[in-house]
PDB file of the backbone (N, CA, C, O) and the ligand in Angstrom, with CONECT records:
HET     ZN  A 101       1
ATOM      1  N   MET A   1       0.840  -1.187   0.000  1.00  0.00           N
ATOM      2  CA  MET A   1       0.000   0.000   0.000  1.00  0.00           C
ATOM      3  C   MET A   1       0.883   1.248   0.000  1.00  0.00           C
ATOM      4  O   MET A   1       1.902   1.298   0.690  1.00  0.00           O
ATOM      5  N   ARG A   2       0.491   2.233  -0.764  1.00  0.00           N
ATOM      6  CA  ARG A   2       1.241   3.474  -0.859  1.00  0.00           C
ATOM      7  C   ARG A   2       0.908   4.372   0.326  1.00  0.00           C
ATOM      8  O   ARG A   2      -0.263   4.542   0.665  1.00  0.00           O
ATOM      9  N   VAL A   3       1.920   4.945   0.952  1.00  0.00           N
ATOM     10  CA  VAL A   3       1.721   5.880   2.053  1.00  0.00           C
ATOM     11  C   VAL A   3       1.791   7.288   1.483  1.00  0.00           C
ATOM     12  O   VAL A   3       2.782   7.669   0.860  1.00  0.00           O
ATOM     13  N   ILE A   4       0.741   8.049   1.699  1.00  0.00           N
ATOM     14  CA  ILE A   4       0.694   9.419   1.193  1.00  0.00           C
ATOM     15  C   ILE A   4       1.072  10.362   2.324  1.00  0.00           C
ATOM     16  O   ILE A   4       0.507  10.292   3.416  1.00  0.00           O
ATOM     17  N   SER A   5       2.029  11.245   2.059  1.00  0.00           N
ATOM     18  CA  SER A   5       2.374  12.249   3.054  1.00  0.00           C
ATOM     19  C   SER A   5       2.739  13.537   2.343  1.00  0.00           C
ATOM     20  O   SER A   5       2.904  13.569   1.123  1.00  0.00           O
ATOM     21  N   LEU A   6       2.860  14.588   3.118  1.00  0.00           N
ATOM     22  CA  LEU A   6       3.251  15.886   2.594  1.00  0.00           C
ATOM     23  C   LEU A   6       4.771  15.962   2.522  1.00  0.00           C
ATOM     24  O   LEU A   6       5.454  15.292   3.296  1.00  0.00           O
ATOM     25  N   PRO A   7       5.315  16.766   1.607  1.00  0.00           N
ATOM     26  CA  PRO A   7       6.740  17.064   1.707  1.00  0.00           C
ATOM     27  C   PRO A   7       6.925  18.127   2.778  1.00  0.00           C
ATOM     28  O   PRO A   7       5.960  18.774   3.187  1.00  0.00           O
ATOM     29  N   CYS A   8       8.147  18.308   3.230  1.00  0.00           N
ATOM     30  CA  CYS A   8       8.431  19.368   4.190  1.00  0.00           C
ATOM     31  C   CYS A   8       8.022  20.712   3.575  1.00  0.00           C
ATOM     32  O   CYS A   8       8.430  21.019   2.455  1.00  0.00           O
ATOM     33  N   PRO A   9       7.231  21.513   4.282  1.00  0.00           N
ATOM     34  CA  PRO A   9       6.803  22.791   3.704  1.00  0.00           C
ATOM     35  C   PRO A   9       7.947  23.789   3.527  1.00  0.00           C
ATOM     36  O   PRO A   9       7.799  24.756   2.779  1.00  0.00           O
ATOM     37  N   HIS A  10       9.083  23.580   4.196  1.00  0.00           N
ATOM     38  CA  HIS A  10      10.203  24.526   4.071  1.00  0.00           C
ATOM     39  C   HIS A  10      11.190  24.134   2.985  1.00  0.00           C
ATOM     40  O   HIS A  10      11.627  24.982   2.207  1.00  0.00           O
ATOM     41  N   CYS A  11      11.548  22.842   2.924  1.00  0.00           N
ATOM     42  CA  CYS A  11      12.598  22.445   1.967  1.00  0.00           C
ATOM     43  C   CYS A  11      12.113  21.443   0.924  1.00  0.00           C
ATOM     44  O   CYS A  11      12.879  21.061   0.039  1.00  0.00           O
ATOM     45  N   GLN A  12      10.851  21.010   1.010  1.00  0.00           N
ATOM     46  CA  GLN A  12      10.246  20.061   0.051  1.00  0.00           C
ATOM     47  C   GLN A  12      10.882  18.674   0.101  1.00  0.00           C
ATOM     48  O   GLN A  12      10.649  17.859  -0.792  1.00  0.00           O
ATOM     49  N   HIS A  13      11.683  18.392   1.134  1.00  0.00           N
ATOM     50  CA  HIS A  13      12.321  17.086   1.292  1.00  0.00           C
ATOM     51  C   HIS A  13      11.293  16.108   1.864  1.00  0.00           C
ATOM     52  O   HIS A  13      10.258  16.524   2.384  1.00  0.00           O
ATOM     53  N   ARG A  14      11.582  14.803   1.765  1.00  0.00           N
ATOM     54  CA  ARG A  14      10.689  13.802   2.365  1.00  0.00           C
ATOM     55  C   ARG A  14      10.607  13.959   3.872  1.00  0.00           C
ATOM     56  O   ARG A  14      11.548  14.404   4.528  1.00  0.00           O
ATOM     57  N   VAL A  15       9.433  13.574   4.407  1.00  0.00           N
ATOM     58  CA  VAL A  15       9.239  13.615   5.857  1.00  0.00           C
ATOM     59  C   VAL A  15       8.905  12.207   6.337  1.00  0.00           C
ATOM     60  O   VAL A  15       8.524  11.340   5.551  1.00  0.00           O
ATOM     61  N   ARG A  16       9.055  11.999   7.642  1.00  0.00           N
ATOM     62  CA  ARG A  16       8.699  10.715   8.250  1.00  0.00           C
ATOM     63  C   ARG A  16       7.694  10.974   9.357  1.00  0.00           C
ATOM     64  O   ARG A  16       7.864  11.881  10.172  1.00  0.00           O
ATOM     65  N   ALA A  17       6.619  10.144   9.375  1.00  0.00           N
ATOM     66  CA  ALA A  17       5.628  10.256  10.444  1.00  0.00           C
ATOM     67  C   ALA A  17       6.252   9.731  11.730  1.00  0.00           C
ATOM     68  O   ALA A  17       6.703   8.587  11.787  1.00  0.00           O
ATOM     69  N   ALA A  18       6.278  10.572  12.762  1.00  0.00           N
ATOM     70  CA  ALA A  18       6.897  10.190  14.034  1.00  0.00           C
ATOM     71  C   ALA A  18       5.863   9.633  15.003  1.00  0.00           C
ATOM     72  O   ALA A  18       6.140   8.695  15.750  1.00  0.00           O
ATOM     73  N   LYS A  19       4.662  10.222  14.983  1.00  0.00           N
ATOM     74  CA  LYS A  19       3.605   9.728  15.859  1.00  0.00           C
ATOM     75  C   LYS A  19       2.274  10.264  15.356  1.00  0.00           C
ATOM     76  O   LYS A  19       2.226  11.179  14.534  1.00  0.00           O
ATOM     77  N   SER A  20       1.188   9.677  15.866  1.00  0.00           N
ATOM     78  CA  SER A  20      -0.145  10.154  15.501  1.00  0.00           C
ATOM     79  C   SER A  20      -1.034  10.133  16.728  1.00  0.00           C
ATOM     80  O   SER A  20      -0.808   9.386  17.680  1.00  0.00           O
ATOM     81  N   ARG A  21      -2.049  10.975  16.673  1.00  0.00           N
ATOM     82  CA  ARG A  21      -2.987  11.059  17.790  1.00  0.00           C
ATOM     83  C   ARG A  21      -4.393  11.112  17.200  1.00  0.00           C
ATOM     84  O   ARG A  21      -4.687  11.970  16.368  1.00  0.00           O
ATOM     85  N   THR A  22      -5.257  10.201  17.627  1.00  0.00           N
ATOM     86  CA  THR A  22      -6.633  10.176  17.152  1.00  0.00           C
ATOM     87  C   THR A  22      -7.423  11.265  17.862  1.00  0.00           C
ATOM     88  O   THR A  22      -7.513  11.273  19.090  1.00  0.00           O
ATOM     89  N   MET A  23      -7.998  12.188  17.089  1.00  0.00           N
ATOM     90  CA  MET A  23      -8.773  13.295  17.644  1.00  0.00           C
ATOM     91  C   MET A  23     -10.263  12.949  17.698  1.00  0.00           C
ATOM     92  O   MET A  23     -10.981  13.387  18.596  1.00  0.00           O
ATOM     93  N   SER A  24     -10.714  12.154  16.719  1.00  0.00           N
ATOM     94  CA  SER A  24     -12.106  11.713  16.647  1.00  0.00           C
ATOM     95  C   SER A  24     -12.161  10.554  15.667  1.00  0.00           C
ATOM     96  O   SER A  24     -11.137  10.161  15.108  1.00  0.00           O
ATOM     97  N   THR A  25     -13.349  10.006  15.456  1.00  0.00           N
ATOM     98  CA  THR A  25     -13.515   8.924  14.489  1.00  0.00           C
ATOM     99  C   THR A  25     -13.114   9.380  13.098  1.00  0.00           C
ATOM    100  O   THR A  25     -12.683   8.579  12.268  1.00  0.00           O
ATOM    101  N   LEU A  26     -13.260  10.688  12.851  1.00  0.00           N
ATOM    102  CA  LEU A  26     -13.024  11.214  11.505  1.00  0.00           C
ATOM    103  C   LEU A  26     -11.725  12.003  11.358  1.00  0.00           C
ATOM    104  O   LEU A  26     -11.404  12.469  10.264  1.00  0.00           O
ATOM    105  N   MET A  27     -10.975  12.156  12.450  1.00  0.00           N
ATOM    106  CA  MET A  27      -9.776  12.993  12.340  1.00  0.00           C
ATOM    107  C   MET A  27      -8.620  12.488  13.192  1.00  0.00           C
ATOM    108  O   MET A  27      -8.796  12.025  14.319  1.00  0.00           O
ATOM    109  N   LYS A  28      -7.428  12.598  12.606  1.00  0.00           N
ATOM    110  CA  LYS A  28      -6.204  12.204  13.284  1.00  0.00           C
ATOM    111  C   LYS A  28      -5.149  13.291  13.061  1.00  0.00           C
ATOM    112  O   LYS A  28      -5.070  13.865  11.975  1.00  0.00           O
ATOM    113  N   GLU A  29      -4.351  13.569  14.072  1.00  0.00           N
ATOM    114  CA  GLU A  29      -3.213  14.467  13.915  1.00  0.00           C
ATOM    115  C   GLU A  29      -1.957  13.621  13.796  1.00  0.00           C
ATOM    116  O   GLU A  29      -1.778  12.644  14.523  1.00  0.00           O
ATOM    117  N   ILE A  30      -1.080  14.015  12.859  1.00  0.00           N
ATOM    118  CA  ILE A  30       0.151  13.265  12.627  1.00  0.00           C
ATOM    119  C   ILE A  30       1.337  14.212  12.761  1.00  0.00           C
ATOM    120  O   ILE A  30       1.355  15.291  12.167  1.00  0.00           O
ATOM    121  N   THR A  31       2.322  13.799  13.544  1.00  0.00           N
ATOM    122  CA  THR A  31       3.546  14.589  13.689  1.00  0.00           C
ATOM    123  C   THR A  31       4.569  14.064  12.689  1.00  0.00           C
ATOM    124  O   THR A  31       4.896  12.877  12.684  1.00  0.00           O
ATOM    125  N   TYR A  32       5.070  14.958  11.847  1.00  0.00           N
ATOM    126  CA  TYR A  32       6.053  14.610  10.822  1.00  0.00           C
ATOM    127  C   TYR A  32       7.396  15.252  11.134  1.00  0.00           C
ATOM    128  O   TYR A  32       7.461  16.351  11.684  1.00  0.00           O
ATOM    129  N   MET A  33       8.470  14.548  10.774  1.00  0.00           N
ATOM    130  CA  MET A  33       9.829  15.074  10.919  1.00  0.00           C
ATOM    131  C   MET A  33      10.486  15.080   9.545  1.00  0.00           C
ATOM    132  O   MET A  33      10.527  14.057   8.860  1.00  0.00           O
ATOM    133  N   CYS A  34      10.997  16.233   9.152  1.00  0.00           N
ATOM    134  CA  CYS A  34      11.715  16.347   7.886  1.00  0.00           C
ATOM    135  C   CYS A  34      12.979  15.476   7.955  1.00  0.00           C
ATOM    136  O   CYS A  34      13.680  15.448   8.967  1.00  0.00           O
ATOM    137  N   GLN A  35      13.246  14.766   6.846  1.00  0.00           N
ATOM    138  CA  GLN A  35      14.407  13.863   6.815  1.00  0.00           C
ATOM    139  C   GLN A  35      15.659  14.538   6.278  1.00  0.00           C
ATOM    140  O   GLN A  35      16.705  13.905   6.144  1.00  0.00           O
ATOM    141  N   ASN A  36      15.549  15.823   5.972  1.00  0.00           N
ATOM    142  CA  ASN A  36      16.718  16.596   5.528  1.00  0.00           C
ATOM    143  C   ASN A  36      17.469  17.075   6.774  1.00  0.00           C
ATOM    144  O   ASN A  36      16.944  17.911   7.510  1.00  0.00           O
ATOM    145  N   PRO A  37      18.692  16.566   7.035  1.00  0.00           N
ATOM    146  CA  PRO A  37      19.403  16.951   8.257  1.00  0.00           C
ATOM    147  C   PRO A  37      19.749  18.432   8.310  1.00  0.00           C
ATOM    148  O   PRO A  37      19.997  18.960   9.394  1.00  0.00           O
ATOM    149  N   GLU A  38      19.774  19.116   7.170  1.00  0.00           N
ATOM    150  CA  GLU A  38      20.061  20.551   7.159  1.00  0.00           C
ATOM    151  C   GLU A  38      18.834  21.382   7.524  1.00  0.00           C
ATOM    152  O   GLU A  38      18.952  22.580   7.780  1.00  0.00           O
ATOM    153  N   CYS A  39      17.638  20.743   7.549  1.00  0.00           N
ATOM    154  CA  CYS A  39      16.391  21.445   7.842  1.00  0.00           C
ATOM    155  C   CYS A  39      15.902  21.119   9.257  1.00  0.00           C
ATOM    156  O   CYS A  39      15.864  21.991  10.125  1.00  0.00           O
ATOM    157  N   GLY A  40      15.531  19.866   9.475  1.00  0.00           N
ATOM    158  CA  GLY A  40      15.118  19.439  10.813  1.00  0.00           C
ATOM    159  C   GLY A  40      13.732  19.882  11.252  1.00  0.00           C
ATOM    160  O   GLY A  40      13.395  19.787  12.432  1.00  0.00           O
ATOM    161  N   HIS A  41      12.926  20.364  10.312  1.00  0.00           N
ATOM    162  CA  HIS A  41      11.590  20.845  10.668  1.00  0.00           C
ATOM    163  C   HIS A  41      10.719  19.692  11.174  1.00  0.00           C
ATOM    164  O   HIS A  41      10.698  18.619  10.570  1.00  0.00           O
ATOM    165  N   THR A  42      10.002  19.910  12.279  1.00  0.00           N
ATOM    166  CA  THR A  42       9.027  18.975  12.821  1.00  0.00           C
ATOM    167  C   THR A  42       7.701  19.704  12.862  1.00  0.00           C
ATOM    168  O   THR A  42       7.628  20.828  13.358  1.00  0.00           O
ATOM    169  N   PHE A  43       6.642  19.075  12.344  1.00  0.00           N
ATOM    170  CA  PHE A  43       5.346  19.756  12.281  1.00  0.00           C
ATOM    171  C   PHE A  43       4.204  18.763  12.429  1.00  0.00           C
ATOM    172  O   PHE A  43       4.375  17.555  12.269  1.00  0.00           O
ATOM    173  N   VAL A  44       3.035  19.310  12.740  1.00  0.00           N
ATOM    174  CA  VAL A  44       1.824  18.506  12.902  1.00  0.00           C
ATOM    175  C   VAL A  44       0.888  18.795  11.741  1.00  0.00           C
ATOM    176  O   VAL A  44       0.659  19.954  11.395  1.00  0.00           O
ATOM    177  N   ALA A  45       0.346  17.740  11.138  1.00  0.00           N
ATOM    178  CA  ALA A  45      -0.651  17.860  10.070  1.00  0.00           C
ATOM    179  C   ALA A  45      -1.873  17.066  10.497  1.00  0.00           C
ATOM    180  O   ALA A  45      -1.802  16.241  11.408  1.00  0.00           O
ATOM    181  N   SER A  46      -2.988  17.317   9.836  1.00  0.00           N
ATOM    182  CA  SER A  46      -4.200  16.564  10.170  1.00  0.00           C
ATOM    183  C   SER A  46      -4.630  15.702   9.000  1.00  0.00           C
ATOM    184  O   SER A  46      -4.417  16.042   7.837  1.00  0.00           O
ATOM    185  N   LEU A  47      -5.235  14.590   9.335  1.00  0.00           N
ATOM    186  CA  LEU A  47      -5.822  13.677   8.355  1.00  0.00           C
ATOM    187  C   LEU A  47      -7.292  13.562   8.719  1.00  0.00           C
ATOM    188  O   LEU A  47      -7.638  13.106   9.808  1.00  0.00           O
ATOM    189  N   GLU A  48      -8.161  13.982   7.795  1.00  0.00           N
ATOM    190  CA  GLU A  48      -9.585  14.057   8.112  1.00  0.00           C
ATOM    191  C   GLU A  48     -10.425  13.410   7.025  1.00  0.00           C
ATOM    192  O   GLU A  48     -10.149  13.585   5.838  1.00  0.00           O
ATOM    193  N   VAL A  49     -11.436  12.673   7.416  1.00  0.00           N
ATOM    194  CA  VAL A  49     -12.399  12.127   6.461  1.00  0.00           C
ATOM    195  C   VAL A  49     -13.321  13.269   6.052  1.00  0.00           C
ATOM    196  O   VAL A  49     -13.950  13.895   6.905  1.00  0.00           O
ATOM    197  N   LEU A  50     -13.402  13.541   4.760  1.00  0.00           N
ATOM    198  CA  LEU A  50     -14.177  14.688   4.272  1.00  0.00           C
ATOM    199  C   LEU A  50     -15.521  14.310   3.677  1.00  0.00           C
ATOM    200  O   LEU A  50     -16.525  14.956   3.976  1.00  0.00           O
ATOM    201  N   ARG A  51     -15.565  13.286   2.844  1.00  0.00           N
ATOM    202  CA  ARG A  51     -16.832  12.924   2.203  1.00  0.00           C
ATOM    203  C   ARG A  51     -16.805  11.485   1.716  1.00  0.00           C
ATOM    204  O   ARG A  51     -15.746  10.891   1.512  1.00  0.00           O
ATOM    205  N   THR A  52     -18.001  10.947   1.537  1.00  0.00           N
ATOM    206  CA  THR A  52     -18.172   9.572   1.071  1.00  0.00           C
ATOM    207  C   THR A  52     -18.251   9.533  -0.448  1.00  0.00           C
ATOM    208  O   THR A  52     -18.997  10.296  -1.062  1.00  0.00           O
ATOM    209  N   LEU A  53     -17.476   8.640  -1.046  1.00  0.00           N
ATOM    210  CA  LEU A  53     -17.530   8.440  -2.491  1.00  0.00           C
ATOM    211  C   LEU A  53     -18.337   7.204  -2.841  1.00  0.00           C
ATOM    212  O   LEU A  53     -18.906   7.119  -3.929  1.00  0.00           O
ATOM    213  N   SER A  54     -18.392   6.229  -1.912  1.00  0.00           N
ATOM    214  CA  SER A  54     -19.155   5.004  -2.099  1.00  0.00           C
ATOM    215  C   SER A  54     -19.690   4.602  -0.731  1.00  0.00           C
ATOM    216  O   SER A  54     -18.935   4.570   0.241  1.00  0.00           O
ATOM    217  N   MET A  55     -20.966   4.299  -0.643  1.00  0.00           N
ATOM    218  CA  MET A  55     -21.603   4.013   0.641  1.00  0.00           C
ATOM    219  C   MET A  55     -21.067   2.723   1.257  1.00  0.00           C
ATOM    220  O   MET A  55     -20.750   1.776   0.538  1.00  0.00           O
ATOM    221  N   SER A  56     -20.965   2.684   2.595  1.00  0.00           N
ATOM    222  CA  SER A  56     -20.569   1.474   3.308  1.00  0.00           C
ATOM    223  C   SER A  56     -21.733   0.491   3.337  1.00  0.00           C
ATOM    224  O   SER A  56     -22.892   0.896   3.433  1.00  0.00           O
ATOM    225  N   ALA A  57     -21.427  -0.788   3.253  1.00  0.00           N
ATOM    226  CA  ALA A  57     -22.457  -1.822   3.369  1.00  0.00           C
ATOM    227  C   ALA A  57     -22.807  -2.080   4.838  1.00  0.00           C
ATOM    228  O   ALA A  57     -23.837  -2.682   5.140  1.00  0.00           O
ATOM    229  N   ILE A  58     -21.940  -1.617   5.748  1.00  0.00           N
ATOM    230  CA  ILE A  58     -22.170  -1.778   7.192  1.00  0.00           C
ATOM    231  C   ILE A  58     -21.988  -0.429   7.888  1.00  0.00           C
ATOM    232  O   ILE A  58     -21.082  -0.290   8.710  1.00  0.00           O
ATOM    233  N   PRO A  59     -22.816   0.559   7.586  1.00  0.00           N
ATOM    234  CA  PRO A  59     -22.611   1.900   8.137  1.00  0.00           C
ATOM    235  C   PRO A  59     -22.762   1.947   9.646  1.00  0.00           C
ATOM    236  O   PRO A  59     -23.642   1.302  10.217  1.00  0.00           O
ATOM    237  N   ASN A  60     -21.885   2.726  10.290  1.00  0.00           N
ATOM    238  CA  ASN A  60     -21.966   2.984  11.727  1.00  0.00           C
ATOM    239  C   ASN A  60     -22.966   4.118  11.931  1.00  0.00           C
ATOM    240  O   ASN A  60     -22.732   5.224  11.443  1.00  0.00           O
ATOM    241  N   PRO A  61     -24.067   3.881  12.632  1.00  0.00           N
ATOM    242  CA  PRO A  61     -25.086   4.927  12.783  1.00  0.00           C
ATOM    243  C   PRO A  61     -24.592   6.154  13.544  1.00  0.00           C
ATOM    244  O   PRO A  61     -25.229   7.206  13.490  1.00  0.00           O
ATOM    245  N   GLU A  62     -23.474   6.037  14.248  1.00  0.00           N
ATOM    246  CA  GLU A  62     -22.933   7.177  14.996  1.00  0.00           C
ATOM    247  C   GLU A  62     -21.992   8.045  14.157  1.00  0.00           C
ATOM    248  O   GLU A  62     -21.557   9.107  14.602  1.00  0.00           O
ATOM    249  N   VAL A  63     -21.683   7.589  12.946  1.00  0.00           N
ATOM    250  CA  VAL A  63     -20.751   8.319  12.084  1.00  0.00           C
ATOM    251  C   VAL A  63     -21.524   9.070  11.008  1.00  0.00           C
ATOM    252  O   VAL A  63     -22.328   8.490  10.278  1.00  0.00           O
ATOM    253  N   ARG A  64     -21.265  10.362  10.924  1.00  0.00           N
ATOM    254  CA  ARG A  64     -21.913  11.194   9.902  1.00  0.00           C
ATOM    255  C   ARG A  64     -20.818  11.811   9.030  1.00  0.00           C
ATOM    256  O   ARG A  64     -19.975  12.575   9.501  1.00  0.00           O
ATOM    257  N   ILE A  65     -20.858  11.459   7.756  1.00  0.00           N
ATOM    258  CA  ILE A  65     -19.873  11.948   6.789  1.00  0.00           C
ATOM    259  C   ILE A  65     -20.640  12.542   5.615  1.00  0.00           C
ATOM    260  O   ILE A  65     -21.604  11.948   5.134  1.00  0.00           O
ATOM    261  N   HIS A  66     -20.216  13.701   5.161  1.00  0.00           N
ATOM    262  CA  HIS A  66     -20.858  14.315   3.994  1.00  0.00           C
ATOM    263  C   HIS A  66     -20.787  13.365   2.800  1.00  0.00           C
ATOM    264  O   HIS A  66     -19.829  12.607   2.645  1.00  0.00           O
ATOM    265  N   LEU A  67     -21.818  13.423   1.965  1.00  0.00           N
ATOM    266  CA  LEU A  67     -21.846  12.622   0.744  1.00  0.00           C
ATOM    267  C   LEU A  67     -21.326  13.453  -0.420  1.00  0.00           C
ATOM    268  O   LEU A  67     -21.609  14.648  -0.502  1.00  0.00           O
ATOM    269  N   SER A  68     -20.576  12.841  -1.312  1.00  0.00           N
ATOM    270  CA  SER A  68     -20.157  13.554  -2.510  1.00  0.00           C
ATOM    271  C   SER A  68     -21.395  13.803  -3.374  1.00  0.00           C
ATOM    272  O   SER A  68     -22.420  13.141  -3.213  1.00  0.00           O
ATOM    273  N   GLN A  69     -21.286  14.759  -4.283  1.00  0.00           N
ATOM    274  CA  GLN A  69     -22.438  15.139  -5.103  1.00  0.00           C
ATOM    275  C   GLN A  69     -22.956  13.951  -5.912  1.00  0.00           C
ATOM    276  O   GLN A  69     -24.170  13.790  -6.036  1.00  0.00           O
ATOM    277  N   HIS A  70     -22.079  13.121  -6.464  1.00  0.00           N
ATOM    278  CA  HIS A  70     -22.563  12.012  -7.301  1.00  0.00           C
ATOM    279  C   HIS A  70     -23.323  10.978  -6.458  1.00  0.00           C
ATOM    280  O   HIS A  70     -24.248  10.339  -6.962  1.00  0.00           O
ATOM    281  N   VAL A  71     -22.945  10.804  -5.176  1.00  0.00           N
ATOM    282  CA  VAL A  71     -23.680   9.877  -4.303  1.00  0.00           C
ATOM    283  C   VAL A  71     -25.059  10.452  -3.990  1.00  0.00           C
ATOM    284  O   VAL A  71     -26.053   9.726  -3.971  1.00  0.00           O
ATOM    285  N   ARG A  72     -25.110  11.783  -3.740  1.00  0.00           N
ATOM    286  CA  ARG A  72     -26.413  12.416  -3.473  1.00  0.00           C
ATOM    287  C   ARG A  72     -27.321  12.277  -4.693  1.00  0.00           C
ATOM    288  O   ARG A  72     -28.514  12.002  -4.561  1.00  0.00           O
ATOM    289  N   ASN A  73     -26.746  12.470  -5.880  1.00  0.00           N
ATOM    290  CA  ASN A  73     -27.552  12.337  -7.100  1.00  0.00           C
ATOM    291  C   ASN A  73     -28.054  10.904  -7.266  1.00  0.00           C
ATOM    292  O   ASN A  73     -29.209  10.690  -7.636  1.00  0.00           O
ATOM    293  N   ALA A  74     -27.199   9.932  -6.997  1.00  0.00           N
ATOM    294  CA  ALA A  74     -27.591   8.530  -7.140  1.00  0.00           C
ATOM    295  C   ALA A  74     -28.704   8.181  -6.145  1.00  0.00           C
ATOM    296  O   ALA A  74     -29.649   7.474  -6.494  1.00  0.00           O
ATOM    297  N   CYS A  75     -28.592   8.679  -4.903  1.00  0.00           N
ATOM    298  CA  CYS A  75     -29.629   8.425  -3.896  1.00  0.00           C
ATOM    299  C   CYS A  75     -30.950   9.076  -4.311  1.00  0.00           C
ATOM    300  O   CYS A  75     -32.013   8.470  -4.181  1.00  0.00           O
ATOM    301  N   ALA A  76     -30.877  10.299  -4.804  1.00  0.00           N
ATOM    302  CA  ALA A  76     -32.092  10.996  -5.243  1.00  0.00           C
ATOM    303  C   ALA A  76     -32.762  10.244  -6.378  1.00  0.00           C
ATOM    304  O   ALA A  76     -33.988  10.139  -6.416  1.00  0.00           O
ATOM    305  N   ASN A  77     -31.966   9.716  -7.307  1.00  0.00           N
ATOM    306  CA  ASN A  77     -32.523   8.953  -8.428  1.00  0.00           C
ATOM    307  C   ASN A  77     -33.213   7.683  -7.936  1.00  0.00           C
ATOM    308  O   ASN A  77     -34.278   7.317  -8.432  1.00  0.00           O
ATOM    309  N   GLN A  78     -32.595   7.006  -6.948  1.00  0.00           N
ATOM    310  CA  GLN A  78     -33.198   5.785  -6.408  1.00  0.00           C
ATOM    311  C   GLN A  78     -34.508   6.091  -5.690  1.00  0.00           C
ATOM    312  O   GLN A  78     -35.488   5.362  -5.839  1.00  0.00           O
ATOM    313  N   LEU A  79     -34.522   7.185  -4.902  1.00  0.00           N
ATOM    314  CA  LEU A  79     -35.743   7.569  -4.190  1.00  0.00           C
ATOM    315  C   LEU A  79     -36.854   7.945  -5.175  1.00  0.00           C
ATOM    316  O   LEU A  79     -38.027   7.664  -4.927  1.00  0.00           O
ATOM    317  N   ALA A  80     -36.488   8.572  -6.277  1.00  0.00           N
ATOM    318  CA  ALA A  80     -37.493   8.954  -7.287  1.00  0.00           C
ATOM    319  C   ALA A  80     -38.157   7.713  -7.873  1.00  0.00           C
ATOM    320  O   ALA A  80     -39.333   7.749  -8.232  1.00  0.00           O
ATOM    321  N   LEU A  81     -37.410   6.620  -7.970  1.00  0.00           N
ATOM    322  CA  LEU A  81     -37.997   5.380  -8.502  1.00  0.00           C
ATOM    323  C   LEU A  81     -39.102   4.873  -7.579  1.00  0.00           C
ATOM    324  O   LEU A  81     -40.124   4.373  -8.048  1.00  0.00           O
ATOM    325  N   PHE A  82     -38.896   5.003  -6.240  1.00  0.00           N
ATOM    326  CA  PHE A  82     -39.912   4.546  -5.293  1.00  0.00           C
ATOM    327  C   PHE A  82     -41.163   5.415  -5.349  1.00  0.00           C
ATOM    328  O   PHE A  82     -42.274   4.918  -5.159  1.00  0.00           O
ATOM    329  N   LYS A  83     -40.988   6.719  -5.610  1.00  0.00           N
ATOM    330  CA  LYS A  83     -42.139   7.623  -5.679  1.00  0.00           C
ATOM    331  C   LYS A  83     -43.078   7.242  -6.816  1.00  0.00           C
ATOM    332  O   LYS A  83     -44.287   7.460  -6.739  1.00  0.00           O
ATOM    333  N   ASN A  84     -42.512   6.675  -7.864  1.00  0.00           N
ATOM    334  CA  ASN A  84     -43.319   6.323  -9.037  1.00  0.00           C
ATOM    335  C   ASN A  84     -44.055   4.999  -8.874  1.00  0.00           C
ATOM    336  O   ASN A  84     -44.922   4.670  -9.684  1.00  0.00           O
ATOM    337  N   ASP A  85     -43.714   4.226  -7.823  1.00  0.00           N
ATOM    338  CA  ASP A  85     -44.378   2.915  -7.619  1.00  0.00           C
ATOM    339  C   ASP A  85     -45.780   3.066  -7.057  1.00  0.00           C
ATOM    340  O   ASP A  85     -46.466   2.069  -6.830  1.00  0.00           O
TER     341      ASP A  85
HETATM  342 ZN    ZN A 101      12.676  20.311   5.609  1.00  0.00          ZN2+
END
């Protein structure tokens, strides 16, 4: 699996995730350390679930995630079919 991370905002060098902290079901903070020894920047970034692209088959009723526009359109189309029955 590919690990996606930001480059160092100061020198654009690769960074390494040093630790993470779960803030909520939908958000995590990650501490990154720049791997350029001439830079040494350490910073915190966030990883957040923003929207659903495909619905879960086992949705958690306590989790609320925005739906992407195409999912909303697909749901509206399905509901319209029931109205015509
Ligand atoms: Zn750097």
